[in-house]
ZAMARGU-4260 file (C-alpha; in steps of 0.2 Angstrom, whole numbers, plus 5000, padded with zeros to 4 digits):
<rodrens>
0) 5801/5888/5438 | 5787/5897/5448 | 5789/5903/5466 | 5784/5891/5479 | 5766/5894/5485
5) 5763/5885/5502 | 5745/5891/5505 | 5734/5879/5513 | 5747/5866/5518 | 5742/5862/5536
10) 5756/5850/5541 | 5771/5859/5547 | 5784/5847/5541 | 5776/5846/5524 | 5775/5865/5524
15) 5794/5866/5527 | 5797/5854/5513 | 5789/5867/5501 | 5795/5883/5510 | 5813/5879/5515
20) 5824/5874/5500 | 5839/5872/5512 | 5830/5860/5524 | 5836/5842/5524 | 5820/5834/5530
25) 5812/5820/5520 | 5793/5818/5520 | 5790/5799/5519 | 5773/5792/5513 | 5769/5774/5516
30) 5757/5769/5501 | 5744/5756/5507 | 5734/5759/5492 | 5723/5744/5489 | 5734/5732/5498
35) 5721/5730/5511 | 5712/5719/5499 | 5695/5728/5504 | 5697/5724/5523 | 5696/5738/5535
40) 5704/5727/5548 | 5719/5724/5537 | 5720/5743/5532 | 5721/5748/5551 | 5735/5734/5554
45) 5745/5741/5539 | 5743/5759/5546 | 5750/5752/5563 | 5765/5744/5554 | 5768/5760/5544
50) 5767/5770/5560 | 5779/5759/5569 | 5792/5761/5555 | 5792/5780/5558 | 5784/5787/5542
55) 5776/5804/5541 | 5760/5799/5531 | 5750/5784/5524 | 5741/5784/5508 | 5726/5776/5501
60) 5716/5776/5484 | 5698/5780/5481 | 5688/5776/5465 | 5671/5778/5459 | 5672/5765/5446
65) 5658/5771/5435 | 5666/5788/5434 | 5682/5780/5427 | 5677/5765/5416 | 5664/5763/5403
70) 5649/5753/5407 | 5654/5740/5394 | 5670/5737/5403 | 5661/5737/5420 | 5647/5725/5414
75) 5659/5713/5405 | 5677/5716/5409 | 5682/5702/5397 | 5676/5713/5382 | 5691/5724/5383
80) 5709/5720/5385 | 5712/5704/5394 | 5720/5713/5409 | 5704/5721/5413 | 5696/5704/5416
85) 5709/5703/5430 | 5709/5721/5436 | 5690/5726/5436 | 5684/5712/5448 | 5699/5716/5459
90) 5696/5735/5460 | 5677/5731/5465 | 5683/5719/5479 | 5696/5731/5486 | 5685/5747/5486
95) 5683/5753/5504 | 5666/5761/5510 | 5665/5780/5514 | 5662/5775/5532 | 5678/5764/5531
100) 5688/5780/5526 | 5681/5790/5540 | 5687/5777/5552 | 5704/5777/5544 | 5705/5796/5545
105) 5701/5796/5563 | 5713/5781/5566 | 5727/5791/5558 | 5723/5807/5567 | 5724/5798/5584
110) 5742/5792/5579 | 5748/5809/5573 | 5750/5802/5555 | 5745/5812/5540 | 5732/5804/5528
115) 5735/5806/5509 | 5723/5799/5496 | 5723/5797/5478 | 5706/5800/5470 | 5704/5793/5452
120) 5689/5804/5448 | 5681/5820/5453 | 5667/5812/5463 | 5680/5803/5474 | 5690/5819/5475
125) 5675/5828/5482 | 5673/5814/5495 | 5691/5814/5499 | 5691/5833/5503 | 5678/5830/5517
130) 5691/5819/5526 | 5706/5826/5537 | 5719/5824/5523 | 5736/5833/5522 | 5738/5832/5503
135) 5730/5824/5487 | 5740/5813/5477 | 5738/5812/5458 | 5742/5795/5450 | 5754/5794/5435
140) 5739/5789/5424 | 5730/5806/5428 | 5745/5818/5427 | 5738/5823/5410 | 5720/5823/5416
145) 5720/5842/5418 | 5701/5843/5423 | 5704/5831/5438 | 5720/5840/5443 | 5711/5857/5442
150) 5697/5850/5452 | 5708/5843/5465 | 5718/5859/5466 | 5703/5868/5471 | 5699/5856/5485
155) 5716/5854/5493 | 5734/5860/5493 | 5747/5853/5489 | 5745/5841/5475 | 5758/5827/5474
160) 5759/5822/5455 | 5767/5806/5449 | 5775/5807/5432 | 5777/5788/5427 | 5771/5783/5409
165) 5775/5800/5402 | 5789/5807/5392 | 5799/5823/5396 | 5788/5833/5383 | 5772/5827/5391
170) 5778/5832/5408 | 5784/5848/5403 | 5768/5852/5394 | 5758/5848/5409 | 5769/5858/5421
175) 5765/5873/5410 | 5747/5870/5414 | 5750/5867/5432 | 5759/5884/5434 | 5744/5893/5426
180) 5733/5885/5439 | 5743/5894/5452 | 5743/5878/5463 | 5756/5871/5475 | 5763/5855/5468
185) 5777/5842/5468 | 5782/5831/5454 | 5787/5813/5458 | 5799/5803/5448 | 5790/5786/5445
190) 5793/5770/5434 | 5775/5763/5432 | 5778/5745/5432 | 5776/5733/5446 | 5789/5728/5451
195) 5800/5740/5441 | 5817/5734/5434 | 5832/5743/5440 | 5838/5747/5423 | 5822/5757/5419
200) 5822/5768/5434 | 5833/5782/5427 | 5836/5791/5443 | 5846/5805/5434 | 5829/5811/5427
205) 5826/5818/5445 | 5838/5832/5439 | 5826/5836/5425 | 5811/5837/5437 | 5820/5849/5448
210) 5820/5861/5434 | 5801/5860/5432 | 5794/5859/5450 | 5798/5867/5467 | 5798/5851/5476
215) 5803/5834/5468 | 5799/5817/5476 | 5801/5798/5472 | 5787/5785/5471 | 5796/5768/5469
220) 5789/5752/5463 | 5806/5743/5462 | 5812/5729/5474 | 5822/5733/5490 | 5825/5748/5500
225) 5840/5757/5493 | 5834/5766/5478 | 5823/5778/5488 | 5838/5782/5499 | 5848/5786/5483
230) 5834/5797/5478 | 5835/5807/5494 | 5854/5809/5491 | 5849/5816/5474 | 5838/5829/5481
235) 5820/5821/5482 | 5811/5828/5497 | 5796/5816/5497 | 5797/5797/5496 | 5783/5785/5493
240) 5783/5766/5492 | 5770/5752/5495 | 5768/5742/5510 | 5761/5724/5512 | 5761/5709/5524
245) 5763/5697/5510 | 5771/5700/5493 | 5763/5684/5486 | 5745/5691/5490 | 5733/5694/5476
250) 5733/5711/5469 | 5743/5722/5457 | 5754/5731/5470 | 5759/5717/5483 | 5773/5711/5473
255) 5781/5728/5471 | 5778/5732/5490 | 5790/5731/5505 | 5787/5721/5520 | 5786/5731/5537
260) 5804/5725/5542 | 5810/5733/5526 | 5800/5749/5529 | 5809/5751/5546 | 5826/5748/5537
265) 5822/5761/5524 | 5816/5774/5535 | 5830/5772/5547 | 5843/5774/5532 | 5834/5789/5526
270) 5835/5797/5543 | 5853/5793/5544 | 5856/5800/5527 | 5848/5816/5532 | 5860/5818/5546
275) 5875/5814/5534 | 5869/5827/5520 | 5874/5842/5531 | 5882/5855/5520 | 5899/5862/5524
280) 5913/5853/5533 | 5913/5852/5552 | 5927/5844/5561 | 5919/5834/5575 | 5927/5832/5593
285) 5931/5814/5589 | 5940/5819/5574 | 5950/5833/5583 | 5954/5819/5596 | 5960/5808/5583
290) 5970/5822/5574 | 5979/5825/5591 | 5984/5807/5591 | 5989/5804/5573 | 5993/5821/5565
295) 6010/5829/5567 | 6013/5847/5573 | 6028/5858/5576 | 6039/5851/5590 | 6054/5861/5598
300) 6071/5854/5593 | 6079/5862/5608 | 6074/5873/5623 | 6067/5889/5616 | 6067/5904/5628
305) 6053/5918/5629 | 6058/5931/5617 | 6065/5919/5604 | 6061/5922/5586 | 6055/5906/5578
310) 6066/5899/5564 | 6064/5884/5553 | 6079/5876/5561 | 6070/5876/5578 | 6056/5864/5573
315) 6052/5846/5567 | 6035/5838/5565 | 6030/5824/5576 | 6014/5818/5585 | 6004/5824/5594
320) 5994/5835/5583 | 5990/5848/5596 | 6002/5862/5590 | 6005/5871/5574 | 6002/5860/5559
325) 6015/5859/5544 | 6003/5869/5532 | 6002/5883/5545 | 6020/5885/5551 | 6026/5897/5538
330) 6017/5912/5545 | 6024/5908/5562 | 6042/5909/5557 | 6049/5926/5562 | 6037/5928/5576
335) 6042/5930/5594 | 6038/5917/5607 | 6029/5924/5622 | 6034/5909/5633 | 6047/5896/5636
340) 6046/5880/5626 | 6055/5864/5632 | 6064/5853/5619 | 6052/5840/5613 | 6036/5849/5617
345) 6024/5854/5604 | 6023/5872/5599 | 6005/5880/5599 | 5998/5896/5593 | 5995/5901/5611
350) 6014/5901/5613 | 6014/5917/5603 | 6001/5925/5613 | 6002/5934/5630 | 6003/5920/5643
355) 5990/5919/5656 | 5996/5909/5670 | 5985/5900/5683 | 5992/5912/5696 | 5985/5927/5686
360) 5967/5920/5686 | 5955/5932/5694 | 5946/5927/5710 | 5928/5920/5708 | 5914/5921/5721
365) 5902/5907/5716 | 5890/5902/5730 | 5892/5883/5727 | 5908/5873/5729 | 5917/5875/5712
370) 5933/5868/5705 | 5943/5863/5690 | 5948/5847/5681 | 5966/5841/5679 | 5977/5826/5678
375) 5989/5819/5691 | 6004/5826/5681 | 5998/5844/5681 | 5991/5845/5698 | 6005/5855/5705
380) 6001/5869/5693 | 5983/5870/5698 | 5987/5871/5717 | 5989/5890/5716 | 5970/5891/5713
385) 5965/5884/5730 | 5948/5879/5722 | 5935/5872/5734 | 5935/5856/5724 | 5947/5848/5711
390) 5943/5834/5699 | 5956/5822/5693 | 5951/5813/5677 | 5961/5796/5677 | 5966/5784/5664
395) 5969/5766/5667 | 5988/5769/5669 | 5985/5783/5682 | 5979/5769/5694 | 5997/5763/5694
400) 6005/5780/5696 | 6011/5785/5713 | 6003/5802/5718 | 6007/5811/5733 | 5998/5828/5729
405) 5988/5836/5743 | 5978/5851/5747 | 5971/5857/5764 | 5957/5868/5755 | 5951/5857/5740
410) 5939/5843/5741 | 5944/5828/5731 | 5934/5821/5716 | 5941/5807/5705 | 5934/5802/5688
415) 5937/5783/5686 | 5944/5777/5669 | 5930/5774/5656 | 5942/5763/5646 | 5953/5748/5651
420) 5963/5736/5640 | 5955/5745/5625 | 5938/5741/5630 | 5924/5751/5638 | 5919/5749/5656
425) 5902/5741/5656 | 5893/5733/5670 | 5877/5732/5660 | 5884/5719/5649 | 5878/5701/5646
430) 5896/5696/5644 | 5901/5690/5662 | 5919/5691/5658 | 5918/5710/5653 | 5907/5713/5669
435) 5921/5705/5680 | 5935/5715/5672 | 5924/5731/5673 | 5921/5728/5691 | 5940/5726/5694
440) 5944/5742/5686 | 5931/5751/5696 | 5937/5743/5712 | 5955/5748/5708 | 5948/5766/5706
445) 5939/5765/5723 | 5955/5760/5731 | 5966/5773/5722 | 5954/5787/5728 | 5954/5781/5746
450) 5973/5780/5744 | 5976/5798/5739 | 5961/5805/5749 | 5973/5806/5764 | 5980/5821/5756
455) 5963/5829/5754 | 5956/5829/5772 | 5943/5843/5770 | 5928/5831/5765 | 5923/5814/5760
460) 5930/5810/5742 | 5919/5808/5727 | 5922/5795/5713 | 5913/5798/5696 | 5910/5782/5687
465) 5903/5778/5669 | 5895/5761/5671 | 5891/5756/5653 | 5875/5753/5642 | 5884/5758/5626
470) 5884/5748/5609 | 5895/5750/5594 | 5880/5748/5582 | 5863/5756/5584 | 5850/5745/5593
475) 5832/5747/5588 | 5825/5740/5604 | 5834/5741/5620 | 5826/5738/5637 | 5835/5752/5647
480) 5826/5746/5663 | 5834/5729/5661 | 5851/5737/5658 | 5849/5747/5674 | 5843/5732/5684
485) 5858/5722/5678 | 5870/5736/5683 | 5862/5737/5700 | 5865/5719/5703 | 5883/5720/5697
490) 5887/5736/5706 | 5883/5728/5723 | 5898/5717/5721 | 5910/5732/5724 | 5918/5733/5741
495) 5918/5750/5749 | 5911/5760/5764 | 5899/5774/5760 | 5906/5783/5775 | 5923/5783/5767
500) 5919/5787/5749 | 5904/5794/5739 | 5902/5785/5722 | 5892/5794/5709 | 5886/5787/5692
505) 5886/5800/5678 | 5872/5802/5665 | 5878/5799/5648 | 5875/5806/5630 | 5866/5797/5616
510) 5881/5797/5604 | 5897/5797/5615 | 5915/5797/5608 | 5924/5782/5613 | 5940/5774/5606
515) 5941/5786/5591 | 5923/5785/5585 | 5904/5786/5588 | 5895/5774/5599 | 5877/5772/5603
520) 5872/5775/5622 | 5857/5767/5629 | 5861/5765/5648 | 5862/5779/5661 | 5853/5792/5650
525) 5835/5792/5655 | 5830/5802/5670 | 5820/5787/5677 | 5835/5775/5675 | 5846/5787/5684
530) 5833/5789/5698 | 5830/5770/5699 | 5849/5766/5700 | 5852/5780/5714 | 5837/5775/5724
535) 5840/5756/5724 | 5859/5759/5729 | 5857/5774/5740 | 5868/5785/5729 | 5869/5802/5722
540) 5874/5806/5704 | 5885/5817/5693 | 5874/5828/5682 | 5882/5832/5666 | 5871/5845/5658
545) 5879/5844/5641 | 5875/5825/5641 | 5858/5829/5646 | 5854/5842/5633 | 5861/5830/5619
550) 5849/5816/5626 | 5835/5828/5627 | 5838/5834/5609 | 5839/5816/5603 | 5822/5812/5610
555) 5813/5828/5610 | 5812/5830/5630 | 5812/5846/5639 | 5829/5849/5648 | 5822/5858/5662
560) 5809/5845/5666 | 5823/5832/5665 | 5834/5842/5677 | 5820/5843/5690 | 5818/5824/5690
565) 5836/5821/5693 | 5840/5836/5704 | 5836/5828/5721 | 5850/5815/5717 | 5864/5827/5710
570) 5879/5829/5721 | 5892/5835/5708 | 5890/5843/5691 | 5899/5845/5675 | 5895/5860/5665
575) 5898/5865/5647 | 5887/5869/5632 | 5881/5857/5619 | 5873/5857/5601 | 5863/5844/5592
580) 5865/5826/5598 | 5884/5824/5597 | 5891/5842/5599 | 5897/5840/5617 | 5909/5850/5628
585) 5906/5866/5619 | 5912/5883/5627 | 5898/5892/5637 | 5887/5902/5625 | 5893/5892/5609
590) 5879/5879/5609 | 5860/5878/5612 | 5859/5878/5631 | 5848/5891/5639 | 5859/5895/5654
595) 5846/5907/5661 | 5833/5894/5663 | 5845/5880/5668 | 5854/5890/5681 | 5837/5896/5688
600) 5831/5877/5689 | 5847/5871/5699 | 5848/5886/5711 | 5840/5877/5726 | 5851/5861/5725
605) 5867/5859/5734 | 5881/5851/5724 | 5899/5854/5719 | 5904/5858/5700 | 5917/5860/5687
610) 5917/5867/5670 | 5920/5853/5657 | 5925/5861/5641 | 5933/5851/5627 | 5952/5853/5629
615) 5948/5867/5642 | 5964/5861/5651 | 5976/5866/5637 | 5987/5881/5639 | 5985/5883/5658
620) 5967/5880/5658 | 5962/5894/5646 | 5946/5886/5641 | 5941/5883/5659 | 5945/5900/5664
625) 5934/5907/5650 | 5920/5896/5655 | 5921/5902/5673 | 5921/5920/5668 | 5905/5917/5657
630) 5896/5907/5671 | 5900/5920/5684 | 5891/5933/5673 | 5875/5925/5676 | 5875/5928/5694
635) 5864/5914/5700 | 5863/5895/5701 | 5881/5892/5705
</rodrens>
């Protein structure tokens, strides 16, 4: 196979398809063809439907009939095969004018859609090249028409060439000629019947085409949406299918076309598949959380003292899976413990490393009020730090636990439970019963915070709340303004005095981990929704920069601009790194966050903050300590 030549490819995504063999992007072409039935108005409506489905390009067909068919057939279509008597009049009716194509070209450009056209003759190719096109498509019937292919290659790169109708030998012979032309091309696996029966599609032939072409695509004429998705899984980088508003409409392609609703489904499934095709094996935070709950790790069978040499008789394996797993334990037998282990407590790798107690932490000199996160049950260990603030993350059960801790130096922040009775707190819900029960858990959180605030007299306590707007399944259309308005209405039912407690809603990520799996967040993500909620209720907010970056990544929004919009309302901040749309709680410097720019943007604001590193509280807060050291090194913003 010849080396990929991407010269002349103007579209960045299409260029990546040809240049980057490891890219998982799929270029999706919606074939309008002649399904406009000769109507410019319908052609533009089909473009809009394709655009709404989220495609990369739309494709049309251009013919100069007297360059394609003999005069005898054009003058008397019934003089040839009977099918011509149906086809020729139809093609004459469906041919758009050159002015129509110029309008179409402008229409696509205004919508940032690529335009691709299949010319069936050299005269049409010459005209097509005058338009703003991203590529030329060669129809299956013309794959062997080397004069047309050569002519098109001289006009535009790349060429997308369908291979339906032809044998393996035919294709191979033509590919040899394509290589000699030194052109950029992709081969499309195609079954040229309309609609194509599933048993004749032969998807495994895609593997043969991969040996012949730098890029392989799939042009489908079968019913349904799932074959193109399968083709992507098999390595096709470009997908093409027809669109129609009515499969019973007149014309050869309508019955093999997909309706707009099917197009949306197919594009969404391809985009989801792209995410799922990531190479390698990455264990997500949700999997780690589930592993801790369900997997088994080494647990001490008796009290083990610092300096003890670990032996097989010292351990058994039980949940939680936070320690050394059974498949790892052999290399720890014979090693010396660097700290005491209590009977029934899991044994971790850190127990064999030099212990860094909280009392050994260095002093920090941040300009803003900083702190750490902990639970009620380990607060006593954290009191030695005397941090300006301390944040307790509460479960539903914690609201019933007596807590008498106190501090004369640390401001109190409580994070209300996000889960109650195995459900998510959600005051955006249309389910009135869920809203009532969500408000009950929030009210209990308010009361609990006021109860323990007596022991933290330095300032007014803050309560961090997650207020809902999440869905188990992806919702294609959610009015987030409506979710926010509903939450405002329901929030007003809570009983509290702003002079006694400051309630702070937190911005949320697009793909949060709840109850052991991924959810789809819609409420409390957008900057404008956070601002609306805070303005209407006279509240500040908690700004989780990790959540914000994940949201900005999902919707291609600038994080610094997002930050500037919400910053006037920020009263407390959670800080960690992040990656992609679901990689949350990463250690500082291990994700994608540009801390220099971010810290510069937040410098003028006044707020408290804590590092929120995933499992950062383990091993005497080792992850939080590492984050604090990293953040201090920036020397600004905090």
